C-alpha positions in Angstrom: -27.1 -20.7 -6.4 -25.4 -23.7 -8.1 -22.3 -25.1 -6.6 -18.9 -24.7 -8.1 -16.5 -27.6 -8.4 -13.1 -27.5 -9.3 -9.7 -29.5 -8.9 -6.8 -28.7 -6.6 -4.6 -27.6 -9.2 -5.0 -25.2 -12.1 -5.2 -28.0 -14.6 -7.7 -30.2 -13.1 -5.0 -33.3 -12.3 -5.6 -33.3 -8.8 -8.1 -35.5 -6.9 -8.7 -33.1 -4.4 -12.1 -31.8 -5.1 -14.0 -28.7 -3.5 -17.6 -28.4 -3.4 -18.9 -25.0 -2.7 -21.0 -21.8 -3.8 -18.4 -19.5 -5.2 -19.7 -16.0 -6.5 -17.3 -13.5 -8.4 -17.5 -9.8 -8.7 -16.1 -6.9 -10.5 -16.7 -3.3 -10.6 -18.4 -2.8 -14.1 -17.7 -4.8 -17.3 -17.9 -1.8 -19.7 -14.7 -1.6 -21.3 -11.5 -3.5 -22.1 -8.7 -3.2 -19.7 -6.1 -5.0 -17.5 -8.8 -5.5 -14.7 -11.1 -6.9 -17.2 -8.6 -9.5 -18.1 -8.3 -10.2 -14.6 -12.0 -10.7 -13.9 -12.1 -13.3 -17.0 -9.0 -15.3 -15.3 -11.1 -15.6 -12.1 -14.2 -16.9 -14.2 -11.8 -19.6 -15.6 -10.5 -20.3 -12.1 -14.1 -20.7 -10.7 -15.7 -21.9 -14.1 -19.6 -21.8 -13.9 -19.8 -19.1 -10.8 -21.8 -16.0 -11.7 -20.1 -12.6 -12.1 -21.8 -9.7 -9.9 -21.3 -6.4 -11.3 -22.7 -2.9 -11.2 -22.8 -2.3 -14.9 -22.6 -4.4 -18.2 -22.0 -3.3 -21.6 -21.3 -6.4 -23.7 -20.4 -4.3 -26.8 -17.8 -2.3 -24.8 -16.0 -5.2 -22.9 -14.3 -8.6 -24.2 -16.6 -11.0 -26.3 -15.6 -13.8 -23.7 -17.8 -12.4 -21.1 -20.7 -13.6 -23.4 -19.9 -16.9 -22.0 -20.2 -15.9 -18.4 -23.3 -15.7 -16.1 -23.1 -11.8 -15.6 -25.3 -10.5 -13.3 -25.5 -6.6 -13.3 -27.3 -4.4 -10.8 -30.6 -2.5 -11.1 -28.6 0.5 -12.2 -27.9 -1.2 -15.3 -31.3 -0.3 -16.8 -29.5 2.9 -17.5 -28.2 2.7 -21.0 -26.1 6.1 -20.5 -24.5 4.7 -17.4 -23.4 1.5 -19.1 -21.5 3.6 -21.9 -20.1 6.0 -19.4 -19.4 4.5 -16.0 -18.1 7.7 -14.8 -21.6 9.2 -14.7 -22.6 6.4 -12.3 -20.1 7.4 -9.5 -22.4 9.2 -7.4 -25.1 6.5 -7.4 -22.6 3.3 -7.3 -22.2 3.1 -3.4 -26.0 2.8 -2.8 -26.3 0.2 -5.6 -23.5 -2.0 -4.3 -24.7 -2.0 -0.5 -28.1 -3.1 -1.7 -26.7 -6.0 -3.9 -26.8 -8.8 -1.5 -24.7 -12.0 -2.8 -25.5 -15.4 -1.1 -22.4 -17.6 -1.3 -19.9 -19.5 0.6 -17.0 -17.2 -0.7 -17.3 -13.9 -2.7 -14.2 -12.9 -4.6 -14.4 -9.3 -5.6 -12.0 -7.8 -8.4 -12.2 -4.4 -7.3 -10.8 -0.7 -8.0 -13.5 1.0 -5.6 -16.6 -0.9 -5.6 -17.0 -4.7 -5.9 -15.2 -4.9 -2.4 -18.4 -3.4 -0.8 -20.8 -6.1 -2.0 -22.4 -7.8 1.1 -22.3 -11.5 1.7 -23.1 -13.6 4.7 -19.8 -16.0 3.5 -16.1 -15.2 3.2 -15.2 -12.3 1.3 -11.6 -12.2 -0.8 -10.9 -9.0 -2.4 -8.5 -8.6 -5.4 -7.7 -5.0 -5.2 -6.2 -3.3 -8.3 -5.9 -0.1 -6.5 -7.8 1.9 -3.7 -10.5 4.0 -5.4 -8.6 6.6 -7.5 -11.5 9.0 -7.7 -11.2 9.3 -3.9 -7.4 8.9 -3.4 -6.1 10.2 -6.8 -8.7 12.6 -7.8 -6.6 14.9 -10.1 -5.2 11.7 -11.8 -8.7 10.1 -12.2 -10.5 13.1 -13.4 -8.0 14.0 -16.0 -7.3 17.7 -17.1 -8.5 20.2 -19.9 -11.2 18.9 -21.9 -11.8 15.9 -20.0 -12.1 17.7 -16.6 -14.7 19.9 -18.4 -16.6 17.1 -19.9 -19.9 15.6 -18.5 -17.7 12.7 -17.1 -15.3 15.1 -15.4 -18.3 16.7 -13.9 -19.7 13.6 -12.5 -16.1 12.8 -11.0 -16.1 16.2 -9.3 -19.7 16.0 -8.0 -18.8 12.8 -6.6 -15.5 13.7 -5.0 -16.3 17.4 -3.9 -20.0 16.7 -2.8 -20.1 13.3 -1.7 -16.2 12.8 -1.2 -16.7 12.6 2.6 -19.4 10.0 2.7 -17.7 7.8 -0.1 -14.3 7.9 1.9 -16.2 6.8 5.1 -18.2 4.0 3.1 -15.1 2.9 1.2 -13.3 2.6 4.5 -16.0 0.7 6.1 -16.6 -1.7 3.7 -12.9 -2.3 3.3 -12.9 -3.8 6.9 -15.7 -6.4 5.6 -13.0 -8.2 3.5 -11.6 -11.4 5.2 -8.6 -11.3 2.8 -7.1 -8.7 0.7 -5.0 -9.6 -2.5 -3.4 -6.9 -4.6 -1.7 -6.8 -7.9 1.7 -5.3 -7.3 4.1 -3.9 -4.7 2.8 -0.4 -5.3 -0.5 -1.3 -4.4 0.2 -3.5 -1.6 1.7 -0.1 0.0 -1.4 1.8 -0.9 -3.7 -0.6 0.8 -1.6 -0.4 3.9 -1.7 3.5 3.9 -5.2 3.9 3.0 -6.6 0.8 4.9 -4.3 -0.3 7.2 -4.6 -3.9 6.0 -1.9 -6.2 5.1 -2.2 -7.8 1.7 -0.5 -10.6 -0.4 0.9 -9.7 -3.7 -0.6 -12.1 -6.5 0.5 -10.6 -9.7 -2.5 -10.9 -12.4 -1.6 -12.8 -15.7 -1.4 -11.7 -19.2 -3.9 -14.1 -20.0 -5.6 -13.5 -23.2 -3.0 -12.5 -25.6 -0.5 -15.1 -25.4 1.5 -16.0 -28.5 -0.5 -19.1 -29.1 -3.5 -18.1 -30.9 -4.9 -16.7 -34.1 -3.5 -13.7 -35.6 -5.0 -11.2 -38.1 -2.5 -8.9 -39.8 -3.6 -4.8 -39.7 -3.3 -3.6 -42.9 -1.1 -0.6 -43.7 1.0 -0.8 -40.8 4.4 0.9 -41.4 7.7 -1.1 -40.6 9.8 -0.9 -38.5 7.3 0.2 -35.6 6.9 0.2 -32.0 3.6 -0.2 -30.0 2.0 1.7 -27.4 -1.1 -0.2 -25.8 -3.3 2.2 -23.4 -6.7 3.5 -22.9 -6.3 7.1 -24.1 -6.6 9.1 -20.7 -4.5 12.0 -19.7 -2.4 9.9 -17.3 -1.4 7.5 -20.0 0.9 9.8 -21.5 0.2 8.8 -24.9 0.9 12.2 -26.4 4.5 12.3 -25.1 5.1 8.9 -26.7 3.8 10.3 -30.0 6.1 13.1 -29.8 9.0 10.9 -28.7 8.8 8.3 -31.3 8.2 10.9 -34.2 11.5 12.4 -33.4 13.3 9.1 -34.1 14.1 8.8 -38.0 12.8 5.7 -39.6 10.7 4.5 -37.0 6.7 4.3 -36.7 4.4 4.0 -33.8 1.3 2.5 -33.5 -1.2 3.0 -30.7 -4.1 0.7 -29.7 -6.8 2.0 -27.5 -9.7 4.5 -27.2 -10.7 7.1 -25.0 -11.7 10.6 -24.4 -8.3 11.8 -25.6 -8.7 10.4 -29.0 -9.5 13.4 -31.3 -6.6 15.4 -29.6 -4.2 12.7 -30.1 -5.4 11.8 -33.4 -4.7 15.7 -34.2 -1.3 15.6 -32.8 -0.4 12.5 -34.8 -1.3 14.1 -37.8 0.8 16.9 -37.0 3.9 15.0 -36.3 3.5 12.1 -38.6 4.8 8.7 -38.3 1.9 7.5 -35.8 -0.9 5.4 -36.6 -4.0 5.0 -34.0 -5.7 1.7 -34.7 -8.4 2.3 -31.9 -9.8 -0.9 -30.6 -8.3 -4.1 -31.7 -9.6 -8.0 -31.4 -7.0 -10.5 -29.5 -5.9 -11.8 -33.0 -4.7 -8.4 -34.3 -3.2 -7.5 -30.8 -1.2 -10.7 -31.0 0.0 -9.6 -34.9 0.8 -6.3 -33.6 2.9 -7.6 -30.5 4.5 -10.5 -32.9 5.7 -8.0 -35.4 6.7 -4.9 -33.4 10.1 -3.9 -32.2 9.1 -3.3 -29.0 6.6 -1.7 -26.3 6.5 1.8 -25.2 4.8 2.0 -21.4 4.9 6.0 -20.4 1.9 6.0 -18.1 1.6 5.8 -14.5 0.2 2.3 -13.8 -0.5 0.4 -10.4 0.4 -2.8 -12.3 2.5 -3.0 -15.5 0.3 -5.7 -17.6 1.1 -4.6 -21.1 4.8 -5.1 -20.8 4.2 -8.9 -19.9 1.8 -9.2 -22.9 4.9 -8.1 -25.1 7.3 -10.4 -23.3 5.0 -13.4 -24.0 6.1 -12.8 -27.6 9.7 -12.2 -26.6 9.5 -8.5 -27.4 11.3 -5.7 -24.9 9.5 -2.6 -23.2 10.7 1.1 -23.0 8.9 1.9 -19.7 8.7 4.4 -16.9 10.6 3.7 -14.0 7.6 3.9 -11.7 4.5 2.0 -10.3 3.6 -1.4 -11.5 6.4 -1.5 -14.3 9.0 -2.1 -11.3 7.4 -5.4 -10.7 6.9 -6.6 -14.7 10.2 -5.1 -16.4 13.8 -6.1 -15.7 16.0 -3.3 -16.7 18.4 -4.5 -19.2 17.0 -7.9 -19.5 13.3 -7.6 -20.7 13.3 -3.9 -21.2 14.7 -0.3 -20.6 13.3 1.9 -17.8 13.2 5.9 -18.3 13.1 8.2 -15.2 10.6 10.6 -16.4 7.7 11.0 -18.6 9.2 13.5 -20.8 9.8 13.4 -24.5 13.6 13.2 -24.5 13.7 10.6 -21.8 11.3 8.3 -23.6 12.8 8.8 -27.1 16.2 8.0 -25.5 14.9 4.8 -24.0 13.5 3.8 -27.1 16.5 4.5 -29.2 18.5 1.9 -26.6 15.6 -0.5 -26.8 15.8 -0.5 -30.5 19.8 -0.6 -30.8 20.2 -3.2 -28.1 20.2 -7.2 -28.7 17.5 -9.1 -26.8 17.2 -12.7 -25.8 13.7 -13.8 -27.0 14.1 -16.7 -24.7 14.8 -15.0 -21.6 12.0 -12.4 -22.2 9.4 -15.1 -22.8 10.8 -17.1 -19.7 10.2 -14.2 -17.6 6.5 -13.6 -19.0 6.0 -17.4 -17.9 6.6 -16.7 -14.3 3.2 -14.6 -14.6 1.3 -17.5 -16.2 -2.4 -17.9 -15.7 -1.8 -21.4 -14.7 0.1 -19.9 -11.5 -2.7 -17.2 -10.8 -5.3 -19.7 -11.1 -3.7 -21.9 -8.8 -3.1 -19.5 -6.1 -6.6 -18.2 -6.3 -8.1 -21.6 -5.6 -5.7 -22.1 -2.8 -6.8 -19.2 -1.1 -10.8 -20.0 -1.4 -9.9 -23.2 -0.4 -8.2 -21.7 2.8 -11.0 -19.4 3.5 -13.7 -22.2 3.2 -11.5 -24.1 6.0 -12.0 -20.9 8.2 -15.7 -20.6 7.6 
């Protein structure tokens, strides 16, 4: 493996150089989400390092991965699994366990699999959450049609039939890490409860949709509008957001994201009116949406609340559920408004308050800057240097 060389700080101005073999890992590069943005930030921190993953679908994830040395595992030969990674759940532990990585330091971005990749070097795990299919099964599998689908069946098989084995595997491989990092205080507590491991909180950056970049207008979006950015899964509560905004006269909603709930949500949007589901958008289109929205609505249960930071980079407030990772990324009354429960009236009340309030764009953007990619990269490099010194 070629060696990765980087400067001591995030901008390359330090004369302190590090010369080592660094490898990266991520569960699967098959979708466009916050975890994939973190993986891309890691590739910028350790430019030239290979990224090991179970499954890679270039069409399904961010185009920036085209410029990364992505190294999928043998299981990637099955096209159906690339398109529907949940179907692979029963097979991933074995696939990961047989994928040895030779490096001085392996940095693994993990929500359940990459932390299990074996290496003879030091291992740093950046944990987005302990495996949801093992410890939050109902939330991960979803309900209704999703639970009855082929994907839902795969989740049930993995948890009901293989659950004991997978939990034993998960607990065992977690102990192979030399260092654990987490994205929020919520996940820090979860890692302590599940694994008994003390972790450092290192919030991820809203890296790819900063306000400085190309913008592409989405034609036909009504004004004024609020924005919801989420994968269309049951626990994201997009249906409640649609109903809540529909109850507010003169305000439209734009929903960005795809997922198994799409048909049901499209039917609901058609029924209540005032909502446009735009599906998957590129970064230029997303920048335009953030720049022109009145604010963001975030009603899901999240381990880390990334989208409010993306909105904050454009000086826009967020109406967010007072739970989980949003407690780290939204300051009530300063960068947004909290609502207590994911219920239509609570969401509508918070959105009403957000729209009626006056916000300081400068204060909100300063808040976003405190989560900058420069800070994230600098700390990641410091941590890897510390682990190299301990080798």
